[in-house]
N, C-alpha and C positions, 0 to 999 in steps of 0.2 A: 519152306521158311516158316510157314504158319505153325507147323508141327513143332519146330524147334522153339518158337516163341512160347507155345503152349506148355512145353516141358519146362522151360525156364521159369515161367510164371507159377508152376506148381512145385518148384523146388522146396524141399523140406526146410522149414524156417530155422531149424537147428543149425543148418549150414550157414545161414545168414548171421546168426548169433556168433558162430565161430569166427566168421570173417570180420565182424564188428569188433570182437575181442582182440583179434590179431592187429587190427588197424589202430587200436589203442595201445596195445602192449609193445609192439615193435618200436614205435617212436620213443616210448618211455625208456626202453632198454638201450636204444641207440638213437640219440637225437638226430633228426634229419636236417634241422636248421633251415626251415622254409623261410623265404625272403620276408623280412619284417620292415616294410617301407613306412609304416605309420607310427613313427616314434613320437610319443606325446611330448609337448613342450616342457611339461613339468618334470619328466624323467630326464630329458636332455639338459635341463637347467642344473640338475644335480651333477650329472656327468661333466658338464662344462666347468662347474665350480671346482670340483675335485681335480679336474685335469689342469686347471690354472694355478693350483696351490703350489708354492715353492716346495722343493724337496726338503724333508725334515720338519714340515709343519705338523702340528699336533691337532688331531681331531678327536672328539668324544663320540663314541658309538654307544648309544643306549639301546640295548637289545631286550625288549620286554614283551615276549610272547611265549606261549606254552604249546604243548603238542597239538592242541586243537586248531591253532592258527598257523602252525609251523609249515604246512604244505605251501602256503602262499608267501609267508614272510621269511622262512629260512633261505630260499633261493635269492631273495632280495639282499639279505645280510651277506650271503656268500659273494654275490656279484660286487657289492660295494666294497667289501673287504679286499677282494682280489684287485679292484681298481686302486684302492689305497696302497696296497703293497707294491703294485706295479709302479706307482708314482713315488715310492719311497717315503710315504707319509708315516708318521708315528700315530699309533691307534691306542687310545685308552678306552677300554670296554667297561660299561657300567650296566647294572640291571636292578630293577625295582619290582620284579616279579619272581617269586621263589621258583616257579616252574621253568624259568629260563635257564637256570644254572647248568643243567644237564645238556641242553641244546647248545649252549655256548661252549662247553667242553668238547662237544662233538664237532662244532665248527672249527675249533682251533687245534684239533687233534692232528690233522695232516696238512692243512692249508699253509701254515707258516713255513713248513719244511719245503714246500714246492717253490716258495719264493725266497728261500734262504734267510728267513727272518728269525731274529733271536728274541726270546722272552726277556723283558726287562730293558731291552735296548730299543727294539722296534715296536713292541706292543706289550701291553700289560692288562690283566683282567682284575678288576676290583671286586670285592665281595658283594653279595646281595645285601641291599639295605631296604628296610621298610620306610614308610613315611617320606615319600619323595619330596614333598613340598619343603619339609624342614631341612632335608639334605641339600637341595638346590639353593635354598636361602643361605645356608651356612657356607657353602662353597664359593659364594660370591666374593668373600673376603679371604678365605683360607681353606683350600681343598683338604689339607692335612688335619683340619679340625674334625673332619668326618671320616677320612680315609688315612689312617696312620699306616696300615698294612694292606697288602694285596690279598687275593683270595687264598694264597698259600701261606699267609701269615708272615710274609717277608716285609721288612721296613720299606715303605714306598719312597721316602725321601732319598734313599741311597741308590735308587735305580737310575741309570743314565737317561731313560726316556723322560723322567720327571725333572730333569735339570732345567731350571728357569720357569717351571710351571707352578704357579701358586694360586691363581684364580682364573676367572673367565677371560680376563684381558690377555691371557697368555696362550689362548687356544684359537684356532682358525675357524672352527665350525662344530656344530652338533648335528649328528644324524641319528634321529630317533626312529627305530623300526619297531612297531608295536601293534598288538592286537587289542589294546585298551585305549583309554583317553589320555595316556601319559604324555603324548605329543603336545596336547593342549597346555600341560603344565610347563613343559620346556619352553614353549612359546611365551607364556605369560611371565614366568619367573626368570628366564634367561634371555630369550630373544628380544622381547620388547623392552625389558628393563636394563639390559647391559649391552644391547646392540650386537649380540652374537648371532651370526647367520645360523638359522635352524632349518634343517631339511628333514624329510620324513619318509617312512614307508608304512603303508597300512593295508588292510584287507580290501578287496574290491568293493565290498558292501559299505565300507566306511569312507571310501574315497570321495564320494560326492559331498559329504559334510564338510570337507576342508576347502571347498571352493572359495569362501570368503577370506580365509587365511592367505590363500595364494593370490587373490585379487589385490589384497592390501599389502602384499609383500612381507607379511609376517612369517610365511613359509617361503623359502627360496626355491623349493622344488618338492615334488612328491612322487613316490613310486606306488602304484596301485595294483594290488593283487598279483597273481601269477603272470598276467600279461605285462605288467610293469617290470617284473623281474626279467622276463624274456627280452623286453626292449633294452634293458640295461646290459644284459648279457650280449645282445647284438652290438651295442655301442663299444663294449670293451673287447668284442670278438672272442668271447669265451662261452660257448654254449654250455648250459647246465640244466638243472632241474626245471627252471622256468621255461626254457626253450623246449625241452622234451614234453613238458605238460601241455604247452600251447600246440606243439606239433601233433600230439595225440588227439587233441580236441579238433584241430583243423582237418586232419585226415579222416576222423570219424564222421565229421559233418559232411565232408566231400563225398564220402561213401554213401551216406544216407541220401544226400541230394541226387547222386547218380542213380541209386535204386528207385527213387521216386520218379525221376524223369524217364528212366528206362521202362519201368512198369506201365506208365501212362502212355508212352509211345507204342509199346507192344499191344496194349489194349485197343488203341485206336486202329492199328493195322489189322488186328483180328476182327474188329467190327466191320 
């Protein structure tokens, strides 16, 4: 037994690196869906709010992140959009970050087809706009003063999705998923001022800073980082990039812990 343990302890570290690589790669390629029992209340609040909205309700999704924060935020946007489509909600997509436009196109390339959603009827994508404060202020009285056409240069008023939608009083919620401070502007210019429910998704490192907004009810819910995306995917029972990312981290951590415990026990036996 001691000889076996000695051989195992002298294993070439390159094999360990290969094992660690595989423990990360396999869950990413095929999500395992490890049990996620610790769903945060802030993520659950967004899920519950969207779940209770009547079919046909209109929500604004403000997607404002670039490729640098996409690994954390893109899975969040995907999960929320899937939930909205499942609930037959109408989605109006806005962006105030130029780098988001390509990611939005990528998001809507296949997903609407999976849920049989029609552009202009079930969802619409508005063009990139700079100066978010000015845009949000103007939309309070007339959305079409800022957005006469969609991103494809088609008249917005003529689309079925926009029927009866003129200002904030005609929408049910705003969900801002961002790698910037844009969510603060939605809260100040729309949530607090016009009593529109604002929810958000942010990177893990930014999550803590929004505690006061959540405590005061200025934010109705918040998804934080990849873990938050995995939690939302768990709630809608649709494993995706968030789940695979967390699976990879969990499996890798378990493997490292196992190796630490095993090597210490083996050394104790040998001594």
